[in-house]
DRENVOBA-551338 format. One record per atom (N, C-alpha, C): atom name; x, y, z. Coordinates in Angstrom, 2 decimals. Each point is the difference from the previous one (the first is absolute). Layout:
residues N
(pt CA,(X,Y,Z)) ...
***
This chain:
residues 201
(pt N,(148.73,40.26,151.24)) (pt CA,(0.97,-0.69,0.85)) (pt C,(0.98,-0.77,-0.88)) (pt N,(1.29,0.14,0.25)) (pt CA,(1.01,-0.66,-0.81)) (pt C,(0.03,-1.50,0.28)) (pt N,(0.66,-0.74,-0.90)) (pt CA,(0.12,-1.45,0.18)) (pt C,(0.75,-0.32,1.28)) (pt N,(1.04,0.80,0.29)) (pt CA,(0.79,-0.20,1.22)) (pt C,(-0.86,0.17,1.25)) (pt N,(-0.83,1.05,-0.02)) (pt CA,(-0.88,0.25,1.15)) (pt C,(-1.03,-1.09,0.16)) (pt N,(-0.50,-0.50,-1.14)) (pt CA,(-0.97,-1.10,0.05)) (pt C,(0.63,-1.25,0.61)) (pt N,(1.24,-0.27,-0.39)) (pt CA,(0.70,-1.17,0.53)) (pt C,(0.21,0.14,1.50)) (pt N,(0.38,1.22,0.43)) (pt CA,(0.21,0.24,1.43)) (pt C,(-1.30,-0.18,0.77)) (pt N,(-1.09,0.53,-0.56)) (pt CA,(-1.30,-0.11,0.64)) (pt C,(-0.43,-1.46,0.10)) (pt N,(0.24,-0.76,-1.06)) (pt CA,(-0.35,-1.41,-0.03)) (pt C,(0.82,-0.79,1.01)) (pt N,(1.29,0.29,0.06)) (pt CA,(0.88,-0.69,0.95)) (pt C,(-0.42,0.26,1.43)) (pt N,(-0.30,1.26,0.31)) (pt CA,(-0.42,0.36,1.35)) (pt C,(-1.30,-0.71,0.36)) (pt N,(-0.92,-0.07,-0.94)) (pt CA,(-1.28,-0.65,0.25)) (pt C,(0.18,-1.49,0.27)) (pt N,(0.89,-0.63,-0.76)) (pt CA,(0.29,-1.42,0.19)) (pt C,(0.62,-0.23,1.37)) (pt N,(0.91,0.86,0.39)) (pt CA,(0.63,-0.10,1.32)) (pt C,(-1.05,0.13,1.10)) (pt N,(-0.90,0.98,-0.15)) (pt CA,(-1.04,0.20,1.00)) (pt C,(-0.93,-1.20,0.11)) (pt N,(-0.41,-0.54,-1.13)) (pt CA,(-0.90,-1.16,0.01)) (pt C,(0.67,-1.23,0.60)) (pt N,(1.28,-0.18,-0.33)) (pt CA,(0.75,-1.13,0.55)) (pt C,(0.19,0.16,1.50)) (pt N,(0.36,1.20,0.42)) (pt CA,(0.18,0.27,1.42)) (pt C,(-1.30,-0.20,0.76)) (pt N,(-1.10,0.41,-0.60)) (pt CA,(-1.31,-0.16,0.66)) (pt C,(-0.29,-1.47,0.28)) (pt N,(0.31,-0.86,-0.97)) (pt CA,(-0.23,-1.43,0.18)) (pt C,(0.83,-0.56,1.15)) (pt N,(1.27,0.41,0.05)) (pt CA,(0.88,-0.49,1.07)) (pt C,(-0.42,0.54,1.36)) (pt N,(-0.33,1.29,0.07)) (pt CA,(-0.42,0.59,1.28)) (pt C,(-1.28,-0.65,0.49)) (pt N,(-0.90,-0.29,-0.94)) (pt CA,(-1.27,-0.63,0.36)) (pt C,(0.21,-1.42,0.51)) (pt N,(0.90,-0.71,-0.63)) (pt CA,(0.24,-1.41,0.34)) (pt C,(0.84,-0.15,1.27)) (pt N,(1.07,0.80,0.10)) (pt CA,(0.98,-0.22,1.06)) (pt C,(0.03,1.06,1.09)) (pt N,(-0.64,1.16,-0.25)) (pt CA,(0.09,1.07,0.97)) (pt C,(1.21,0.88,-0.24)) (pt N,(-0.04,1.18,0.55)) (pt CA,(1.03,1.01,-0.26)) (pt C,(1.41,-0.47,0.40)) (pt N,(0.13,-0.55,1.19)) (pt CA,(1.32,-0.33,0.54)) (pt C,(0.72,-1.09,-0.78)) (pt N,(-0.76,-0.92,-0.59)) (pt CA,(0.62,-1.17,-0.65)) (pt C,(0.43,0.27,-1.44)) (pt N,(-0.42,1.11,-0.57)) (pt CA,(0.29,0.29,-1.41)) (pt C,(1.31,0.79,-0.12)) (pt N,(0.80,-0.36,-1.01)) (pt CA,(1.26,0.71,-0.23)) (pt C,(0.02,0.61,-1.41)) (pt N,(0.76,1.05,-0.14)) (pt CA,(0.18,0.63,-1.30)) (pt C,(0.66,-0.97,-0.98)) (pt N,(0.92,-0.79,0.50)) (pt CA,(0.68,-0.99,-0.85)) (pt C,(-0.98,-0.98,-0.62)) (pt N,(-0.95,-0.46,0.80)) (pt CA,(-0.99,-0.97,-0.48)) (pt C,(-0.87,0.61,-1.08)) (pt N,(-0.41,1.25,0.20)) (pt CA,(-0.83,0.69,-0.98)) (pt C,(0.77,0.21,-1.29)) (pt N,(1.25,0.46,0.12)) (pt CA,(0.84,0.26,-1.18)) (pt C,(0.20,-1.27,-0.80)) (pt N,(0.25,-1.10,0.69)) (pt CA,(0.23,-1.28,-0.67)) (pt C,(-1.25,-0.46,-0.75)) (pt N,(-1.16,0.17,0.62)) (pt CA,(-1.26,-0.41,-0.62)) (pt C,(-0.32,0.84,-1.22)) (pt N,(0.22,1.30,0.09)) (pt CA,(-0.29,0.91,-1.11)) (pt C,(1.08,-0.08,-1.07)) (pt N,(1.14,-0.58,0.39)) (pt CA,(1.14,-0.14,-0.92)) (pt C,(0.63,1.36,-0.34)) (pt N,(0.21,0.78,1.05)) (pt CA,(0.70,1.28,-0.16)) (pt C,(1.08,0.09,1.07)) (pt N,(0.94,0.89,-0.21)) (pt CA,(1.05,0.20,0.99)) (pt C,(-0.58,0.66,1.24)) (pt N,(0.59,-0.27,1.15)) (pt CA,(-0.47,0.59,1.25)) (pt C,(0.01,1.52,-0.08)) (pt N,(1.00,0.52,-0.71)) (pt CA,(0.13,1.46,-0.15)) (pt C,(-1.18,0.59,-0.78)) (pt N,(-0.61,-0.81,-0.87)) (pt CA,(-1.15,0.48,-0.77)) (pt C,(-1.19,0.28,0.92)) (pt N,(-0.16,-0.81,1.03)) (pt CA,(-1.08,0.22,0.95)) (pt C,(0.25,1.27,0.79)) (pt N,(1.27,0.22,0.38)) (pt CA,(0.33,1.20,0.75)) (pt C,(-0.08,1.26,-0.86)) (pt N,(-0.08,-0.19,-1.31)) (pt CA,(-0.21,1.14,-0.90)) (pt C,(-1.42,0.56,0.18)) (pt N,(-0.94,-0.90,0.31)) (pt CA,(-1.39,0.40,0.16)) (pt C,(-0.41,0.21,1.46)) (pt N,(0.66,-0.72,0.90)) (pt CA,(-0.39,0.03,1.41)) (pt C,(1.23,0.21,0.89)) (pt N,(-0.15,0.80,1.03)) (pt CA,(1.14,0.30,0.88)) (pt C,(0.48,-1.24,0.73)) (pt N,(-0.93,-0.81,0.47)) (pt CA,(0.33,-1.20,0.77)) (pt C,(-1.24,-0.90,0.04)) (pt N,(0.09,-1.09,0.75)) (pt CA,(-1.13,-0.93,0.08)) (pt C,(-1.23,0.66,0.62)) (pt N,(0.22,0.84,0.97)) (pt CA,(-1.11,0.68,0.65)) (pt C,(-0.75,0.89,-0.98)) (pt N,(0.74,0.73,-0.82)) (pt CA,(-0.61,0.86,-1.01)) (pt C,(-0.80,-0.83,-1.00)) (pt N,(0.54,-1.14,-0.39)) (pt CA,(-0.69,-0.90,-0.93)) (pt C,(-1.29,-0.50,0.63)) (pt N,(0.06,-0.39,1.25)) (pt CA,(-1.18,-0.50,0.72)) (pt C,(-1.06,1.09,0.12)) (pt N,(0.45,1.20,0.32)) (pt CA,(-0.93,1.13,0.12)) (pt C,(-0.73,0.26,-1.31)) (pt N,(0.72,-0.11,-1.11)) (pt CA,(-0.63,0.25,-1.30)) (pt C,(-0.97,-1.12,-0.37)) (pt N,(0.33,-1.22,0.39)) (pt CA,(-0.92,-1.12,-0.22)) (pt C,(-1.29,0.22,0.79)) (pt N,(0.16,0.36,1.27)) (pt CA,(-1.16,0.25,0.85)) (pt C,(-0.83,1.17,-0.50)) (pt N,(0.69,1.07,-0.42)) (pt CA,(-0.70,1.20,-0.47)) (pt C,(-0.86,-0.31,-1.21)) (pt N,(0.50,-0.82,-0.91)) (pt CA,(-0.79,-0.36,-1.19)) (pt C,(-1.27,-0.73,0.40)) (pt N,(0.12,-0.94,0.92)) (pt CA,(-1.17,-0.76,0.43)) (pt C,(-0.98,0.88,0.76)) (pt N,(0.51,0.84,0.90)) (pt CA,(-0.88,0.85,0.78)) (pt C,(-0.67,1.07,-0.85)) (pt N,(0.69,0.47,-1.01)) (pt CA,(-0.61,0.99,-0.90)) (pt C,(-1.18,-0.63,-0.75)) (pt N,(0.14,-1.26,-0.33)) (pt CA,(-1.07,-0.70,-0.71)) (pt C,(-1.23,-0.15,0.88)) (pt N,(0.17,-0.49,1.22)) (pt CA,(-1.15,-0.18,0.89)) (pt C,(-0.54,1.34,0.46)) (pt N,(0.87,1.00,0.14)) (pt CA,(-0.44,1.33,0.39)) (pt C,(-0.95,0.58,-1.05)) (pt N,(0.34,-0.18,-1.27)) (pt CA,(-0.84,0.50,-1.09)) (pt C,(-1.35,-0.72,-0.01)) (pt N,(0.03,-1.30,0.28)) (pt CA,(-1.23,-0.79,0.03)) (pt C,(-0.92,0.48,1.12)) (pt N,(0.59,0.22,1.17)) (pt CA,(-0.80,0.44,1.15)) (pt C,(-0.54,1.41,-0.20)) (pt N,(0.82,0.88,-0.58)) (pt CA,(-0.46,1.36,-0.28)) (pt C,(-1.22,-0.01,-0.92)) (pt N,(0.05,-0.88,-0.99)) (pt CA,(-1.11,-0.11,-0.94)) (pt C,(-1.28,-0.43,0.72)) (pt N,(0.13,-0.96,0.92)) (pt CA,(-1.16,-0.48,0.74)) (pt C,(-0.55,1.07,0.94)) (pt N,(0.90,0.73,0.64)) (pt CA,(-0.42,1.07,0.92)) (pt C,(-0.77,1.08,-0.75)) (pt N,(0.41,0.25,-1.24)) (pt CA,(-0.61,1.07,-0.79)) (pt C,(-1.34,-0.34,-0.63)) (pt N,(-0.41,-1.25,0.09)) (pt CA,(-1.28,-0.40,-0.60)) (pt C,(-1.18,0.62,0.75)) (pt N,(-1.03,0.37,-0.75)) (pt CA,(-1.23,0.52,0.60)) (pt C,(-0.93,-1.18,0.28)) (pt N,(-0.01,-0.46,1.25)) (pt CA,(-0.87,-1.11,0.38)) (pt C,(-0.24,0.03,1.50)) (pt N,(-0.94,-0.80,0.46)) (pt CA,(-0.35,-0.03,1.41)) (pt C,(1.19,-0.47,0.82)) (pt N,(0.08,0.46,1.25)) (pt CA,(1.15,-0.27,0.85)) (pt C,(0.27,-1.48,0.18)) (pt N,(-1.06,-0.78,0.24)) (pt CA,(0.21,-1.43,0.22)) (pt C,(0.62,-0.67,-1.22)) (pt N,(-0.45,0.40,-1.19)) (pt CA,(0.54,-0.58,-1.23)) (pt C,(1.42,0.49,-0.26)) (pt N,(0.26,1.26,0.38)) (pt CA,(1.34,0.54,-0.18)) (pt C,(1.01,-0.75,0.88)) (pt N,(-0.38,-0.25,1.25)) (pt CA,(0.86,-0.76,0.91)) (pt C,(0.21,-1.41,-0.53)) (pt N,(-1.10,-0.61,-0.42)) (pt CA,(0.07,-1.35,-0.56)) (pt C,(0.95,-0.05,-1.21)) (pt N,(-0.15,0.93,-0.92)) (pt CA,(0.79,-0.01,-1.24)) (pt C,(1.48,0.27,0.25)) (pt N,(0.31,0.87,0.96)) (pt CA,(1.40,0.30,0.27)) (pt C,(0.68,-1.19,0.70)) (pt N,(-0.78,-0.74,0.79)) (pt CA,(0.53,-1.21,0.63)) (pt C,(0.27,-1.07,-1.06)) (pt N,(-0.95,-0.19,-0.91)) (pt CA,(0.18,-0.97,-1.09)) (pt C,(1.23,0.35,-0.83)) (pt N,(0.17,1.29,-0.31)) (pt CA,(1.14,0.45,-0.81)) (pt C,(1.32,-0.31,0.70)) (pt N,(0.06,0.25,1.29)) (pt CA,(1.21,-0.26,0.79)) (pt C,(0.32,-1.49,0.05)) (pt N,(-1.03,-0.80,0.25)) (pt CA,(0.19,-1.45,0.09)) (pt C,(0.40,-0.59,-1.35)) (pt N,(-0.66,0.45,-1.07)) (pt CA,(0.33,-0.50,-1.34)) (pt C,(1.46,0.29,-0.35)) (pt N,(0.45,1.21,0.33)) (pt CA,(1.39,0.36,-0.27)) (pt C,(0.94,-0.85,0.84)) (pt N,(-0.35,-0.19,1.26)) (pt CA,(0.84,-0.80,0.89)) (pt C,(0.12,-1.45,-0.44)) (pt N,(-1.09,-0.56,-0.49)) (pt CA,(0.01,-1.38,-0.48)) (pt C,(0.79,-0.11,-1.30)) (pt N,(-0.19,0.96,-0.88)) (pt CA,(0.73,0.02,-1.27)) (pt C,(1.50,0.12,0.22)) (pt N,(0.39,0.79,1.00)) (pt CA,(1.41,0.24,0.29)) (pt C,(0.35,-0.59,1.37)) (pt N,(-0.54,-1.17,0.27)) (pt CA,(0.03,-0.55,1.36)) (pt C,(1.40,-0.23,0.56)) (pt N,(0.94,-0.45,-0.84)) (pt CA,(1.33,-0.28,0.53)) (pt C,(0.70,1.25,0.50)) (pt N,(0.02,1.04,-0.84)) (pt CA,(0.63,1.25,0.40)) (pt C,(-0.76,0.64,1.15)) (pt N,(-1.32,-0.03,-0.09)) (pt CA,(-0.85,0.61,1.01)) (pt C,(0.27,-0.62,1.37)) (pt N,(0.03,-1.31,0.05)) (pt CA,(0.18,-0.69,1.28)) (pt C,(1.45,0.02,0.47)) (pt N,(0.91,0.12,-0.95)) (pt CA,(1.41,0.17,0.36)) (pt C,(0.17,1.30,0.79)) (pt N,(-0.70,1.03,-0.41)) (pt CA,(0.05,1.30,0.67)) (pt C,(-0.60,-0.12,1.40)) (pt N,(-1.16,-0.64,0.09)) (pt CA,(-0.72,-0.12,1.27)) (pt C,(0.79,-0.87,0.98)) (pt N,(0.53,-1.12,-0.49)) (pt CA,(0.59,-1.00,0.86)) (pt C,(1.43,0.31,0.40)) (pt N,(0.79,0.56,-0.91)) (pt CA,(1.43,0.10,0.25)) (pt C,(0.51,1.41,0.23)) (pt N,(-0.88,0.98,-0.03)) (pt CA,(0.43,1.38,0.20)) (pt C,(0.65,0.19,1.36)) (pt N,(-0.49,-0.69,1.01)) (pt CA,(0.52,0.19,1.35)) (pt C,(1.43,-0.49,0.15)) (pt N,(0.43,-0.87,-0.90)) (pt CA,(1.36,-0.53,0.05)) (pt C,(0.96,0.75,-0.92)) (pt N,(-0.51,1.01,-0.68)) (pt CA,(0.81,0.73,-0.95)) (pt C,(0.72,1.16,0.67)) (pt N,(0.76,0.73,-0.78)) (pt CA,(0.71,1.15,0.51)) (pt C,(-0.98,1.10,0.41)) (pt N,(0.45,0.84,0.91)) (pt CA,(-0.85,1.04,0.56)) (pt C,(-0.58,0.92,-1.07)) (pt N,(0.81,0.41,-0.97)) (pt CA,(-0.46,0.90,-1.05)) (pt C,(-1.05,-0.65,-0.89)) (pt N,(0.13,-1.30,-0.20)) (pt CA,(-0.98,-0.73,-0.81)) (pt C,(-1.34,-0.03,0.71)) (pt N,(0.04,-0.27,1.30)) (pt CA,(-1.24,-0.03,0.79)) (pt C,(-0.68,1.36,-0.03)) (pt N,(0.77,1.07,0.13)) (pt CA,(-0.55,1.36,-0.02)) (pt C,(-0.61,0.32,-1.36)) (pt N,(0.66,-0.45,-1.06)) (pt CA,(-0.48,0.27,-1.36)) (pt C,(-1.33,-0.72,-0.25)) (pt N,(-0.07,-1.25,0.42)) (pt CA,(-1.23,-0.77,-0.17)) (pt C,(-1.14,0.62,0.80)) (pt N,(0.31,0.42,1.23)) (pt CA,(-1.01,0.62,0.86)) (pt C,(-0.55,1.28,-0.64)) (pt N,(0.87,0.76,-0.63)) (pt CA,(-0.41,1.24,-0.66)) (pt C,(-0.95,-0.29,-1.16)) (pt N,(0.32,-1.01,-0.80)) (pt CA,(-0.85,-0.36,-1.13)) (pt C,(-1.35,-0.54,0.48)) (pt N,(0.04,-0.84,1.02)) (pt CA,(-1.24,-0.60,0.51)) (pt C,(-0.90,1.06,0.63)) (pt N,(0.61,0.99,0.63)) (pt CA,(-0.78,1.08,0.61)) (pt C,(-0.82,0.73,-1.06)) (pt N,(0.59,0.18,-1.17)) (pt CA,(-0.69,0.67,-1.09)) (pt C,(-1.18,-0.84,-0.47)) (pt N,(0.19,-1.31,-0.10)) (pt CA,(-1.09,-0.87,-0.43)) (pt C,(-1.13,-0.01,1.02)) (pt N,(0.36,-0.07,1.27)) (pt CA,(-1.01,-0.04,1.06)) (pt C,(-0.82,1.27,0.02)) (pt N,(0.61,1.11,-0.42)) (pt CA,(-0.73,1.28,-0.02)) (pt C,(-1.21,-0.06,-0.93)) (pt N,(0.06,-0.81,-1.05)) (pt CA,(-1.15,-0.13,-0.91)) (pt C,(-1.19,-0.62,0.73)) (pt N,(0.28,-1.02,0.81)) (pt CA,(-1.07,-0.65,0.76)) (pt C,(-0.55,0.95,1.07)) (pt N,(0.90,0.77,0.59)) (pt CA,(-0.41,0.97,1.02)) (pt C,(-0.97,1.03,-0.59)) (pt N,(0.27,0.45,-1.23)) (pt CA,(-0.87,0.99,-0.65)) (pt C,(-1.40,-0.56,-0.22)) (pt N,(-0.06,-1.23,-0.47)) (pt CA,(-1.30,-0.61,-0.27)) (pt C,(-0.78,-0.20,1.30)) (pt N,(0.69,-0.47,1.03)) (pt CA,(-0.65,-0.21,1.30)) (pt C,(-0.51,1.32,0.56)) (pt N,(0.80,1.05,-0.15)) (pt CA,(-0.40,1.31,0.52)) (pt C,(-1.24,0.53,-0.70)) (pt N,(-0.13,-0.29,-1.29)) (pt CA,(-1.20,0.40,-0.73)) (pt C,(-1.22,-0.66,0.63)) (pt N,(0.15,-1.28,0.33)) (pt CA,(-1.10,-0.73,0.64)) (pt C,(-0.35,0.59,1.36)) (pt N,(1.03,0.43,0.74)) (pt CA,(-0.23,0.62,1.31)) (pt C,(-0.72,1.34,-0.17)) (pt N,(0.45,0.78,-0.95)) (pt CA,(-0.60,1.32,-0.24)) (pt C,(-1.46,-0.10,-0.41)) (pt N,(-0.33,-1.08,-0.70)) (pt CA,(-1.38,-0.19,-0.45)) (pt C,(-0.84,-0.75,1.04)) (pt N,(0.63,-0.24,1.16)) (pt CA,(-0.68,-0.69,1.10)) (pt C,(-0.42,-1.43,-0.37)) (pt N,(0.76,-0.58,-0.92)) (pt CA,(-0.25,-1.40,-0.39)) (pt C,(0.87,-0.93,0.85)) (pt N,(1.24,0.44,0.25)) (pt CA,(0.91,-0.76,0.85)) (pt C,(0.11,0.69,1.36)) (pt N,(-0.17,-0.77,1.04)) (pt CA,(0.08,0.55,1.36)) (pt C,(1.36,-0.40,0.59)) (pt N,(1.02,0.74,-0.45)) (pt CA,(1.39,-0.30,0.37)) (pt C,(0.62,1.26,0.57)) (pt N,(0.77,-0.15,1.07)) (pt CA,(0.60,1.17,0.65)) (pt C,(1.38,0.35,-0.56)) (pt N,(0.67,-0.97,-0.62)) (pt CA,(1.36,0.25,-0.51)) (pt C,(0.15,-0.63,-1.38)) (pt N,(-0.08,0.82,-1.05)) (pt CA,(0.07,-0.50,-1.37)) (pt C,(1.38,-0.57,-0.32)) (pt N,(1.04,0.65,0.51)) (pt CA,(1.36,-0.46,-0.29)) (pt C,(0.24,-1.38,0.61)) (pt N,(-0.37,-0.18,1.26)) (pt CA,(0.16,-1.29,0.66)) (pt C,(-0.80,-1.07,-0.72)) (pt N,(-1.21,0.34,-0.40)) (pt CA,(-0.84,-0.96,-0.73)) (pt C,(0.64,-0.40,-1.32)) (pt N,(0.64,0.96,-0.68)) (pt CA,(0.68,-0.28,-1.26)) (pt C,(1.17,-0.95,0.21)) (pt N,(0.76,0.21,1.08)) (pt CA,(1.12,-0.88,0.31)) (pt C,(-0.48,-1.41,0.33)) (pt N,(-1.09,-0.09,0.75)) (pt CA,(-0.57,-1.31,0.34)) (pt C,(-0.51,-0.70,-1.26)) (pt N,(-0.60,0.75,-0.89)) (pt CA,(-0.51,-0.56,-1.25)) (pt C,(1.14,-0.56,-0.85)) (pt N,(1.05,0.78,-0.19)) (pt CA,(1.12,-0.45,-0.81)) (pt C,(0.71,-1.17,0.67)) (pt N,(0.10,0.03,1.32)) (pt CA,(0.61,-1.12,0.73)) (pt C,(-0.78,-1.29,-0.20)) (pt N,(-1.32,0.11,-0.01)) (pt CA,(-0.86,-1.17,-0.24)) (pt C,(0.23,-0.57,-1.39)) (pt N,(0.07,0.89,-0.98)) (pt CA,(0.21,-0.44,-1.38)) (pt C,(1.38,-0.62,-0.18)) (pt N,(1.00,0.60,0.62)) (pt CA,(1.36,-0.54,-0.10)) (pt C,(0.10,-1.39,0.61)) (pt N,(-0.69,-0.21,1.11)) (pt CA,(-0.02,-1.32,0.64)) (pt C,(-0.62,-1.04,-0.92)) (pt N,(-1.10,0.39,-0.64)) (pt CA,(-0.65,-0.90,-0.95)) (pt C,(0.94,-0.34,-1.15)) (pt N,(0.66,1.02,-0.55)) (pt CA,(0.91,-0.22,-1.12)) (pt C,(1.15,-0.91,0.40)) (pt N,(0.53,0.20,1.19)) (pt CA,(1.10,-0.82,0.47)) (pt C,(-0.44,-1.46,0.13)) (pt N,(-1.14,-0.22,0.63)) (pt CA,(-0.51,-1.37,0.16)) (pt C,(-0.31,-0.63,-1.36)) (pt N,(-0.53,0.81,-0.91)) (pt CA,(-0.35,-0.49,-1.33)) (pt C,(1.23,-0.49,-0.73)) (pt N,(1.12,0.71,0.14)) (pt CA,(1.24,-0.38,-0.68)) (pt C,(0.63,-1.21,0.67)) (pt N,(0.05,-0.01,1.33)) (pt CA,(0.63,-1.10,0.72)) (pt C,(-0.76,-1.30,-0.20)) (pt N,(-1.32,0.10,-0.10)) (pt CA,(-0.82,-1.20,-0.19)) (pt C,(0.17,-0.56,-1.41)) (pt N,(0.31,0.88,-0.96)) (pt CA,(0.20,-0.40,-1.39)) (pt C,(-1.19,-0.80,-0.55)) (pt N,(-1.17,0.46,0.34)) (pt CA,(-1.20,-0.65,-0.52)) (pt C,(-1.07,1.05,-0.25)) (pt N,(-0.91,-0.32,-0.88)) (pt CA,(-1.07,0.94,-0.32)) (pt C,(-1.04,-0.03,1.12)) (pt N,(-0.26,1.16,0.56)) (pt CA,(-0.98,0.10,1.07)) (pt C,(-1.12,0.92,-0.40)) (pt N,(-0.29,0.96,0.86)) (pt CA,(-1.06,0.95,-0.28)) (pt C,(0.45,1.01,-1.04)) (pt N,(-0.94,0.51,-0.75)) (pt CA,(0.30,1.02,-1.00)) (pt C,(0.15,1.36,0.68)) (pt N,(0.58,0.94,-0.72)) (pt CA,(0.14,1.37,0.52)) (pt C,(-1.38,0.58,0.33)) (pt N,(-0.99,-0.33,-0.84)) (pt CA,(-1.34,0.51,0.21)) (pt C,(-0.63,-0.54,1.29)) (pt N,(0.22,-1.29,0.24)) (pt CA,(-0.54,-0.61,1.22)) (pt C,(0.65,0.60,1.25)) (pt N,(1.32,0.17,-0.07)) (pt CA,(0.74,0.55,1.14)) (pt C,(-0.41,1.45,0.24)) (pt N,(-0.13,0.76,-1.08)) (pt CA,(-0.39,1.41,0.12)) (pt C,(-1.38,0.13,0.64)) (pt N,(-0.93,-0.83,-0.43)) (pt CA,(-1.36,0.03,0.56)) (pt C,(0.03,-0.28,1.49)) (pt N,(0.80,-0.99,0.39)) (pt CA,(0.08,-0.37,1.42)) (pt C,(0.66,1.10,0.83)) (pt N,(1.04,0.62,-0.54)) (pt CA,(0.69,1.08,0.71)) (pt C,(-0.92,1.19,0.20)) (pt N,(-0.72,0.37,-1.06)) (pt CA,(-0.92,1.13,0.08)) (pt C,(-1.07,-0.25,1.07)) (pt N,(-0.47,-1.23,0.07)) (pt CA,(-1.01,-0.34,1.00)) (pt C,(0.59,-0.03,1.41)) (pt N,(1.15,-0.67,0.13)) (pt CA,(0.59,-0.22,1.33)) (pt C,(0.57,1.27,0.62)) (pt N,(0.74,0.79,-0.79)) (pt CA,(0.66,1.19,0.55)) (pt C,(-0.89,1.23,0.03)) (pt N,(-0.93,0.08,-0.95)) (pt CA,(-0.79,1.23,-0.12)) (pt C,(-1.51,-0.19,0.15)) (pt N,(-0.43,-1.25,0.09)) (pt CA,(-1.43,-0.25,0.18)) (pt C,(-0.82,0.38,-1.21)) (pt N,(0.63,-0.05,-1.19)) (pt CA,(-0.70,0.37,-1.24)) (pt C,(-0.10,-1.21,-0.91)) (pt N,(-0.77,0.18,-1.07)) (pt CA,(0.00,-0.96,-1.10)) (pt C,(0.84,0.58,-1.09)) (pt N,(0.70,-0.84,-0.73)) (pt CA,(0.90,0.50,-1.04)) (pt C,(-0.66,0.18,-1.34)) (pt N,(0.22,-0.95,-0.91)) (pt CA,(-0.49,0.13,-1.37)) (pt C,(-1.47,-0.41,-0.12)) (pt N,(-0.43,-0.83,0.93)) (pt CA,(-1.31,-0.61,-0.20)) (pt C,(-1.17,0.95,0.21)) (pt N,(0.10,0.86,1.04)) (pt CA,(-1.11,0.92,0.26)) (pt C,(0.55,1.36,0.33)) (pt N,(-0.84,1.00,-0.12)) (pt CA,(0.42,1.36,0.37)) (pt C,(-0.36,0.27,1.44)) (pt N,(0.65,1.04,0.58)) (pt CA,(-0.25,0.33,1.40)) (pt C,(-1.38,0.59,0.15)) 
***
């Protein structure tokens, strides 16, 4: 890779990281290209060299984050372990990622409804892919007659909704509460009637 290409790659990465901070803090609608350009100390035209518009920039910020959590969840789904532990571990992984990236994560959950239609559709598409990982794990439990659930997809949506609510409250409260492990154990017990990490089914 040439020096010029390295510089372009570095500049784009800096723009993405800066934009992510602003989107996480202020939400999609409140962020402007001018503000990002000023912070990064580049001309506005330099941002448009890498991104078509603010929406494209936001989509790329979201895609980077979702690709990261998607890879984490795929890894957990692929582990050879008992269903209860697999559900527990994938919940912990999701919560840990959400807490680590809590501002951006909750910005998506809280402010997506007030954003442009295309942004809402894009977020829904990404979230659907993440929810499918939970659906697969739940379905394995159903197939093995461990989980007595009639609709794996609905259960996956309810599970993710529960976790998102916890993450939102955790961020708004701005205080240390229950750990991801404690929450995961309680969710596994409450929603599925199983034990998580502590005992096997």
